[in-house]
C-alpha positions, 0 to 999 in steps of 0.5 A: 562117259558112262560108268561102264566106259570108265570101268573098262578104260581104267580097269576098275569095277563099276562097284568100285567107282560107285564106292569111290563116289559114295565115300567122297573120293570122287565128286558126285558124278552128274547124271544124265537121262534115266539117272545114268552117270555121265563122267566129265573130265574133272571126274575122270581126273579124280578117278585117275588120281585115286587109282594111281594112289591105290596102286601105291597102296595108299589106304582109302582112309588117307585118301578120304582125308586128302580129299576132305582137305582139298575140299576145304581149300587153299589153306590146307595145301601144307597139310595135303603136301605133308600127307603126300610126303608121308605116303611117299616115304612109306612107298619108298620104304616098300620099294626098297624092301621089294628091291631087296627081295628082287635081288634075293630072287635074282640070286636064287635064279642065277645060282639055282643049279649050284648053291640054291639046290645044295641049300634046298636039299637040307630043307626036306619037307 
């Protein structure tokens, strides 16, 4: 699959894909005729994994650390697992905070004609 195809399918810019390869988040992609990248199944799996982790707001630096540990092999499984646990805990905290915000918005929407407008009248700009 070409970089353009991967870009479209996974909604990542070609610059982002090149960057991920340059910093080592995905393995060096095999090149076909004329030096055009030819993403294989394993490359695609890395792209999908990295995209998923980025959607979760996991920092690039953490992902680079994870990939470097992965490259070191089986002896780093516990370190990788600990890194993922830490990121999971941070994500769970963010989700809990977002849930509170969602509840506040739901309350404001449900009560907009009464309580909210009364409060907002006091907040003259």
